matplotlib code that plots the C-alpha trace (Angstrom):
import matplotlib.pyplot as plt

x = [268.2, 269.1, 271.3, 271.3, 268.2, 267.7, 270.2, 268.4, 268.3, 267.4, 270.3, 272.8, 276.8, 279.3, 282.9, 284.4, 287.8, 290.9, 291.8, 295.0, 297.8, 300.2, 301.0, 298.6, 298.3, 295.1, 295.1, 292.7, 293.2, 292.7, 295.6, 297.9, 297.4, 298.0, 301.1, 302.1, 300.7, 303.3, 306.1, 305.5, 304.9, 308.5, 310.6, 310.1, 309.0, 306.2, 308.2, 309.3, 305.8, 304.9, 307.4, 306.1, 302.3, 303.4, 304.2, 301.6, 299.2, 300.3, 299.4, 296.4, 294.5, 296.6, 294.8, 295.3, 299.2, 302.7, 306.2, 304.8, 303.5, 304.3, 303.4, 304.4, 305.5, 305.2, 307.1, 307.1, 308.6, 307.0, 309.9, 310.0, 308.4, 309.0, 307.6, 309.3, 308.4, 309.8, 308.6, 308.6, 306.1, 306.4, 308.0, 307.5, 310.4, 313.6, 313.0, 309.1, 308.3, 304.8, 304.5, 303.8, 300.4, 298.2, 295.1, 292.4, 289.8, 286.9, 286.0, 287.7, 289.7, 288.5, 289.6, 290.4, 290.9, 288.8, 292.3, 291.7, 291.4, 294.4, 295.1, 294.8, 294.3, 298.4, 298.1, 295.7, 296.7, 299.4, 303.2, 302.5, 301.2, 303.9, 305.9, 308.9, 308.1, 309.2, 308.0, 310.5, 313.1, 311.0, 310.5, 314.6, 314.9, 312.5, 314.6, 317.8, 316.8, 314.2, 313.9, 314.3, 317.1, 315.1, 314.2, 315.8, 314.6, 314.2, 312.7, 310.0, 308.9, 308.6, 305.0, 304.2, 305.8, 303.6, 300.6, 301.5, 302.0, 298.5, 296.9, 294.2, 290.9, 288.1, 285.7, 282.9, 284.6, 287.2, 284.9, 283.1, 286.8, 287.9, 284.4, 284.6, 288.1, 287.3, 287.3, 290.7, 292.8, 291.7, 294.0, 297.5, 298.3, 299.6, 296.7, 294.1, 295.5, 295.7, 292.4, 289.8, 288.9, 289.9, 286.5, 288.0, 284.8, 286.1, 286.7, 284.3, 283.2, 280.8, 278.0, 279.8, 282.8, 283.6, 283.7, 286.1, 288.4, 291.9, 294.3, 297.6, 300.0, 302.9, 304.7, 304.4, 305.7, 308.9, 309.6, 309.2, 311.8, 313.7, 313.4, 313.9, 317.2, 318.5, 318.2, 316.3, 318.2, 317.5, 314.4, 316.6, 319.8, 319.9, 318.8, 315.3, 315.5, 316.7, 314.0, 311.4, 312.6, 313.0, 309.5, 308.2, 309.7, 309.2, 305.4, 305.9, 306.5, 309.7, 310.8, 314.5, 316.9, 318.5, 315.0, 315.0, 318.7, 318.9, 315.6, 316.2, 313.3, 313.5, 313.4, 312.5, 310.2, 306.8, 305.1, 303.0, 299.4, 299.1, 295.6, 294.4, 293.6, 297.0, 298.7, 298.5, 302.0, 301.4, 303.4, 303.9, 304.7, 303.0, 300.4, 296.9, 298.7, 299.0, 295.4, 294.8, 296.2, 294.6, 291.4, 292.3, 293.3, 289.7, 288.0, 289.9, 289.1, 285.5, 286.0, 284.4, 284.9, 283.5, 279.9, 277.9, 278.7, 275.6, 274.5, 276.5, 279.8, 279.0, 277.7, 281.9, 283.5, 281.5, 282.9, 286.6, 286.6, 285.2, 287.8, 290.6, 290.4, 289.4, 293.0, 294.8, 292.8, 294.1, 297.6, 298.8, 296.9, 295.7, 291.8, 291.9, 288.3, 286.8, 288.4, 291.6, 293.7, 295.1, 295.8, 296.2, 297.2, 298.8, 300.9, 301.5, 303.9, 303.9, 306.4, 304.5, 305.9, 303.5, 303.5, 300.7, 301.5, 299.7, 300.5, 298.9, 299.1, 296.9, 293.8, 292.4, 294.7, 297.1, 297.5, 295.8, 299.4, 301.2, 304.4, 304.5, 307.2, 307.2, 303.5, 303.9, 301.1, 302.2, 301.2, 299.6, 301.4, 301.6, 297.6, 298.8, 300.0, 297.6, 298.6, 297.9, 300.9, 301.8, 299.5, 301.3, 300.6, 301.8, 303.6, 307.4, 310.1, 311.5, 308.8, 307.5, 304.0, 301.2, 299.0, 296.1, 297.4, 297.1, 298.7, 299.0, 299.9, 297.9, 298.7, 295.8, 296.6, 295.6, 298.2, 296.0, 297.8, 296.5, 297.8, 295.3, 295.0, 292.4, 292.2, 289.9, 291.4, 289.9, 287.5, 291.0, 291.8, 288.0, 287.5, 291.2, 290.1, 286.6, 288.0, 290.6, 288.7, 286.0, 288.9, 290.8, 287.5, 285.3, 287.4, 286.5, 288.5, 288.9, 286.1, 283.4, 285.1, 284.4, 281.1, 280.1, 278.4, 280.6, 280.6, 282.3, 283.5, 286.1, 285.3, 282.9, 280.3, 278.1, 278.3, 277.8, 276.4, 276.1, 272.0, 272.4, 272.7, 269.9, 267.7, 269.2, 272.5, 271.4, 268.4, 271.4, 273.6, 270.4, 270.1, 273.7, 274.5, 273.6, 273.8, 272.9, 272.3, 274.1, 274.8, 277.5, 278.1, 280.7, 280.7, 281.3, 282.9, 280.9, 283.3, 286.2, 287.6, 290.0, 292.1, 293.6, 295.2, 295.6, 297.7, 296.7, 297.7, 299.9, 296.6, 296.6, 293.3, 292.8, 289.9, 289.1, 286.4, 283.3, 281.6, 285.0, 284.3, 288.2, 289.6, 290.5, 292.9, 295.6, 297.4, 301.0, 303.0]
y = [88.7, 90.5, 93.3, 96.1, 95.1, 98.1, 96.3, 94.5, 90.6, 89.9, 91.9, 89.5, 90.5, 88.5, 89.0, 87.0, 85.7, 86.8, 83.9, 83.6, 81.9, 85.1, 86.2, 87.7, 90.6, 90.6, 93.8, 96.1, 98.8, 98.3, 100.9, 99.2, 96.1, 97.1, 98.8, 95.1, 93.6, 96.3, 94.8, 90.9, 92.6, 94.1, 91.3, 91.1, 88.3, 88.0, 89.4, 92.5, 92.8, 92.7, 95.3, 97.6, 97.0, 97.3, 101.2, 101.8, 101.0, 103.5, 106.2, 105.1, 103.9, 105.5, 104.8, 101.3, 100.8, 103.0, 103.2, 103.9, 100.8, 97.1, 93.6, 90.0, 88.6, 85.0, 83.5, 80.1, 79.3, 76.4, 74.1, 74.2, 72.3, 75.0, 78.8, 81.3, 84.2, 88.0, 89.6, 93.6, 93.8, 96.6, 97.2, 99.0, 102.4, 101.9, 104.8, 103.9, 104.4, 102.4, 105.3, 107.7, 105.9, 106.3, 104.5, 106.9, 104.6, 106.0, 103.3, 101.6, 102.7, 104.8, 102.4, 98.9, 97.4, 97.5, 98.0, 100.4, 104.2, 105.7, 109.2, 111.4, 108.6, 108.1, 104.8, 105.5, 108.7, 111.2, 110.7, 108.7, 106.0, 105.4, 102.1, 101.4, 100.8, 98.0, 98.2, 99.7, 97.3, 94.4, 95.4, 96.1, 92.0, 90.8, 92.1, 91.6, 87.3, 86.9, 89.8, 88.7, 91.3, 92.9, 95.6, 97.9, 99.7, 102.9, 101.6, 99.8, 102.8, 105.0, 104.2, 104.9, 108.5, 108.7, 108.3, 110.1, 113.1, 112.7, 113.2, 111.3, 111.5, 111.6, 109.1, 108.0, 105.5, 107.9, 110.2, 107.8, 107.0, 110.5, 111.3, 108.2, 109.7, 113.8, 114.3, 112.8, 114.2, 117.7, 117.4, 117.2, 120.1, 118.1, 115.5, 118.2, 120.0, 117.0, 114.9, 118.2, 121.3, 124.3, 124.4, 120.6, 119.2, 115.9, 116.9, 115.9, 115.5, 116.6, 114.4, 114.0, 113.2, 116.7, 117.6, 115.4, 116.7, 115.3, 115.3, 117.2, 114.0, 116.1, 115.9, 111.7, 111.7, 113.7, 111.2, 108.6, 110.0, 110.2, 106.4, 106.1, 107.8, 107.2, 103.9, 101.7, 102.4, 106.4, 105.8, 104.0, 105.2, 108.7, 112.4, 111.1, 109.0, 112.1, 114.2, 112.1, 111.4, 115.6, 116.1, 113.0, 114.1, 117.4, 116.8, 114.6, 111.0, 109.0, 107.0, 107.7, 107.4, 104.3, 102.8, 103.4, 102.1, 99.3, 97.6, 94.8, 93.0, 89.2, 86.0, 82.2, 79.9, 79.3, 77.4, 74.4, 73.1, 69.6, 68.6, 65.4, 67.3, 69.2, 72.0, 75.5, 77.7, 80.6, 83.2, 81.8, 83.3, 87.2, 86.6, 85.1, 82.0, 79.9, 80.2, 79.5, 76.5, 75.5, 76.4, 74.0, 71.1, 71.4, 71.0, 67.9, 66.4, 66.6, 65.5, 68.2, 67.5, 64.2, 66.2, 68.4, 72.3, 73.0, 73.6, 71.1, 72.5, 76.2, 75.1, 73.6, 76.9, 78.5, 76.1, 75.7, 79.7, 80.6, 77.8, 79.0, 82.5, 82.0, 80.3, 83.1, 85.8, 84.1, 82.6, 85.5, 88.9, 90.0, 91.1, 93.3, 95.0, 94.5, 97.7, 97.9, 99.4, 96.9, 95.8, 91.8, 91.4, 88.6, 87.8, 84.6, 85.2, 83.1, 80.9, 79.8, 81.7, 82.9, 86.1, 86.8, 90.4, 91.9, 95.6, 98.0, 101.4, 99.3, 101.8, 103.5, 106.4, 104.6, 107.1, 110.0, 111.8, 112.6, 114.0, 118.0, 117.5, 114.3, 113.1, 110.0, 108.7, 107.0, 103.8, 103.4, 100.2, 101.2, 100.3, 96.8, 96.4, 96.1, 99.4, 97.6, 95.6, 92.3, 91.1, 88.7, 91.8, 94.6, 97.6, 97.4, 99.0, 97.4, 94.9, 92.9, 94.0, 90.7, 91.3, 89.3, 89.6, 86.2, 85.5, 82.0, 79.6, 76.5, 73.8, 71.1, 67.7, 67.3, 70.0, 73.1, 76.3, 79.6, 82.3, 84.3, 87.1, 89.6, 92.9, 93.6, 93.4, 90.4, 89.6, 88.6, 84.7, 83.6, 85.0, 83.2, 80.0, 79.4, 80.3, 78.1, 75.1, 76.0, 75.4, 72.1, 70.5, 71.5, 71.4, 74.8, 77.3, 80.7, 82.0, 79.6, 80.1, 83.8, 83.8, 81.4, 83.1, 83.3, 84.0, 86.0, 84.7, 87.3, 87.9, 88.2, 85.5, 86.3, 84.6, 87.4, 85.5, 86.5, 87.1, 85.0, 81.9, 80.1, 78.6, 75.1, 76.9, 79.5, 77.7, 75.4, 78.0, 80.0, 76.3, 76.5, 80.3, 83.4, 85.2, 87.8, 88.0, 91.2, 92.0, 91.6, 95.1, 97.9, 99.5, 98.3, 95.1, 92.7, 89.6, 90.7, 91.8, 88.9, 88.6, 85.8, 84.0, 80.7, 78.3, 74.9, 73.5, 76.3, 78.7, 81.8, 83.1, 85.7, 87.2, 90.0, 91.1, 90.8, 94.2, 95.7, 99.2, 99.3, 96.0, 94.0, 91.8, 92.5, 90.2, 91.2, 88.6]
z = [69.9, 66.8, 66.1, 63.5, 62.2, 59.7, 57.6, 54.5, 55.2, 51.4, 49.9, 48.7, 47.9, 46.2, 45.1, 42.5, 43.3, 41.1, 39.1, 36.9, 36.1, 36.8, 40.8, 43.1, 45.8, 48.0, 50.0, 52.0, 49.4, 45.7, 44.8, 47.1, 45.7, 41.9, 43.7, 44.2, 41.1, 38.9, 41.5, 40.5, 36.7, 36.4, 38.1, 41.6, 43.7, 46.3, 49.4, 46.8, 45.9, 49.9, 50.7, 48.2, 49.4, 52.5, 52.3, 49.7, 52.0, 54.5, 52.0, 51.2, 55.0, 57.0, 60.0, 59.7, 59.5, 58.3, 58.9, 63.0, 63.5, 63.7, 62.7, 61.3, 57.8, 57.3, 53.9, 52.3, 49.0, 47.0, 47.6, 51.2, 53.6, 56.3, 56.3, 58.0, 60.4, 60.0, 63.6, 63.4, 66.4, 68.5, 72.1, 75.2, 75.1, 77.6, 79.5, 80.0, 83.5, 85.1, 87.4, 84.4, 83.8, 87.3, 87.1, 88.5, 89.9, 87.4, 85.5, 82.3, 79.6, 76.5, 74.4, 73.0, 76.1, 79.4, 81.2, 84.3, 83.2, 83.2, 84.0, 80.7, 78.8, 78.6, 77.8, 74.8, 73.3, 72.2, 72.1, 75.7, 74.2, 71.2, 71.3, 69.4, 66.1, 63.4, 60.0, 58.5, 59.9, 59.3, 55.3, 55.5, 56.7, 54.3, 51.4, 52.6, 53.1, 50.9, 48.5, 44.7, 43.6, 40.7, 43.2, 45.6, 48.5, 46.9, 44.5, 46.2, 48.2, 44.9, 44.5, 48.2, 47.8, 44.6, 46.1, 49.3, 47.0, 45.2, 48.8, 50.5, 48.7, 50.7, 49.7, 51.8, 53.6, 54.5, 55.7, 57.7, 59.4, 60.3, 61.8, 64.5, 65.6, 65.1, 68.8, 69.4, 66.0, 67.0, 69.9, 68.2, 65.2, 62.5, 62.9, 62.8, 60.1, 58.1, 58.7, 60.1, 58.8, 60.9, 62.9, 63.4, 61.7, 59.7, 56.2, 53.7, 50.0, 48.1, 46.5, 43.0, 41.4, 40.9, 45.0, 45.9, 48.6, 49.9, 52.8, 51.9, 52.8, 51.6, 54.8, 54.9, 51.0, 52.4, 55.3, 52.8, 50.5, 53.0, 54.4, 50.2, 50.1, 53.5, 53.5, 56.4, 58.9, 58.7, 60.6, 63.4, 63.2, 60.8, 61.2, 60.8, 63.7, 66.1, 64.4, 65.4, 68.8, 69.9, 68.3, 70.4, 73.4, 73.3, 72.9, 76.2, 74.8, 76.0, 73.0, 72.5, 69.4, 71.8, 71.5, 67.5, 67.1, 68.9, 67.6, 65.4, 63.3, 64.6, 61.9, 63.0, 62.0, 62.2, 64.3, 62.8, 63.5, 61.9, 60.7, 59.2, 56.2, 56.2, 57.8, 58.9, 59.3, 61.9, 63.9, 67.6, 70.4, 71.5, 68.6, 68.5, 66.4, 69.8, 70.6, 66.7, 67.7, 70.2, 68.6, 66.2, 69.1, 70.4, 66.6, 65.6, 68.8, 67.9, 64.2, 62.8, 59.2, 59.2, 59.4, 57.4, 57.8, 59.8, 63.4, 64.8, 63.2, 64.6, 68.2, 68.0, 66.6, 69.6, 72.1, 70.9, 70.9, 73.9, 75.4, 73.6, 74.6, 78.3, 78.4, 76.6, 78.7, 82.0, 80.9, 78.7, 80.1, 76.9, 77.6, 74.1, 72.9, 69.4, 67.4, 65.8, 63.8, 61.4, 57.7, 56.5, 52.9, 51.0, 47.8, 46.1, 42.7, 39.7, 40.8, 44.1, 46.7, 49.2, 52.0, 54.5, 56.1, 59.0, 60.5, 62.9, 64.9, 67.2, 67.3, 64.5, 64.0, 66.4, 69.3, 66.8, 67.0, 64.2, 64.5, 63.4, 60.8, 59.6, 58.5, 60.2, 62.2, 65.5, 67.1, 70.6, 71.5, 74.8, 75.4, 75.0, 78.2, 81.5, 83.6, 86.5, 88.1, 89.2, 85.8, 83.0, 80.4, 83.0, 81.9, 81.8, 80.1, 77.0, 76.8, 73.8, 72.7, 73.2, 69.9, 68.0, 64.6, 63.1, 59.8, 58.3, 55.3, 54.8, 52.8, 52.1, 51.4, 47.9, 47.1, 47.9, 49.2, 50.8, 52.3, 55.0, 57.7, 58.6, 60.2, 63.1, 66.4, 68.1, 65.6, 63.8, 64.9, 64.8, 61.2, 60.3, 62.1, 60.6, 57.1, 57.7, 58.9, 55.9, 53.5, 55.4, 57.0, 54.4, 51.1, 50.2, 47.6, 49.3, 47.6, 48.6, 52.1, 52.0, 51.4, 54.2, 56.8, 60.3, 63.7, 66.1, 69.8, 70.7, 73.8, 76.7, 77.2, 73.8, 70.2, 67.1, 64.3, 60.8, 60.4, 56.8, 59.0, 58.5, 61.6, 61.5, 62.6, 65.2, 66.7, 68.2, 69.2, 70.7, 72.7, 74.2, 74.4, 74.8, 71.3, 69.0, 65.3, 63.1, 60.0, 57.3, 56.9, 55.6, 58.9, 61.2, 60.8, 63.0, 61.5, 61.1, 57.3, 55.8, 52.7, 51.1, 47.9, 47.0, 44.6, 42.4, 40.1, 38.6, 38.9, 41.6, 43.6, 45.5, 47.8, 50.0, 52.4, 50.4, 52.0, 51.8, 49.6, 49.0, 49.1, 46.0, 44.2, 41.0, 39.3, 37.9, 36.3]

ax = plt.figure().add_subplot(projection="3d")
ax.plot(x, y, z, "-o")
ax.set_aspect("equal")
plt.show()
């Protein structure tokens, strides 16, 4: 069975890896990668560059992540045997009342998760869907504990302020993304003003470079300037925190200044996945890391790396992913759908320190709600919870959010080190698992791995196979599973949107998803 048969099967797309002795930033947007690379070139280390890249991404792809979201950062220095997690995941507000999210009894949710539908989509859209954001405090902790000292807080935010002041260019991918969310963005005045025309149609540009339109991001620039000048806790304890929570509560949300002031990002050791050909460091606890670990336990039982990467190997991938996800859904309560508003980026500096960061608003444009004064799109993290009571992941006040973010750091026995992750909701972990396996089990470098076709097994009973896979792979899959083929395209992402950096013999590499029109790498000494 095929899907998307109008796409050319003969078209070949390649995106060569960036190779250099300098540091490398690989991100979902070229401008953000260049910001991080400039930090590296001016004395910053990998963590400094990651912080600047994080803020820049909030300005150039605001529907994916930003100060209104949360995530995870993994850090490993070249002389360390272990790796560290900076956990800035979201949590439910303290005043959240599950009774405020009554189930309608009329089908399932309108967005990512097949939860029972909630009245007025209160767990999906608007101020009632907002969980406590963690990005700003995560960047604070990372800078204080791991920053190189050459760049201070305010200076790291300056490039993002400049990008926001320039405005968001409405190129064709931006227009496509805005169009997909226009109906919900129109519900909220500041969101509508920023991304839509007065009549509610998506902002759009003409056919030529002379007709490009921009979205006004000056309110975001002003808010970033307040965070730069007031310090990271301004977002949680200062006048900005008071302004944000006042606006959110006036519009019906329950996020409070107490929620913000109590929030602290956490630091702890990475989990480790031992492998015959090396090891992986992953974020444990409420991420897809434990599920990734289970996938590799199942793969190694089958001695995957002893065979050619053919049909049997892809059958093993499918079996392991089906089993691991079934266990995850039963034990952790996560039944996420396929789309998501997430970004992943990686940094390796000249000395060999590696950083992998995944950060998210959850849905595209998060809650679709931009606070009236701040220009910040806020997450819809409340949607991570099951609205039905008595489940492993049911709604509750103050509860930490379960997510599918899956940043990893890896090391092969020959000394090849890499940082890897992806965006794409439940497509994230299958992409990371296969790419890591290509590197560990089959000895590929990251450029070869990123050009190797993958499958997706991320829910339900169907394998989605890249239509570039040969019959020698598709036939064994068809004998064992219900499957469809789908193209690897610019939009939608059928297989996740990964990026990676790597290091061997003091030479660094960077790659991004080959079909991403924005994703790119940049080098900085």
